[in-house]
C-alpha angles and dihedrals in degrees: 000000000000134000145122119292112288094013091133101263096137091045092052092047092050091051096048101039144027090267115114128218114244096224115009093184100053134054100238123163123246106247097179131035113266129206129210129184112227116201123196119171105306094342128095128186138172116242116197127191125198133211112273116280118230132194108288094025091128087060093049101270114151110347085340117174097344094107103023093086091063093052093054087082094060116110093210129028121198118207111206120200124188105239092202094064120106096233106039095159092047091051091049091050093047091058093042090051092049092050092047091048090051088054121186090127096308118127095034116132113243 
């Protein structure tokens, strides 16, 4: 799961899996990838979230590319956008652009 910092990735993971949010009362950034196991009927899958991407991440800004290599193995990648932000489309494009700049198959339209 990708998104900007504080987009709600940890909250969504905690609501859809057995993973628990570190601090449900504060908006604290994810500094390390987290995993949650999602169960649906007889199916079970692992759902990882990554620290928030920022502009320049593909060039190493912030946590940069340190965790993107692990996510390349995911069959499905969810891009979470905070619907309360003023520039939803701009935020979406920023993440898409960073993933495309990183390469390795990210940023391709399905």
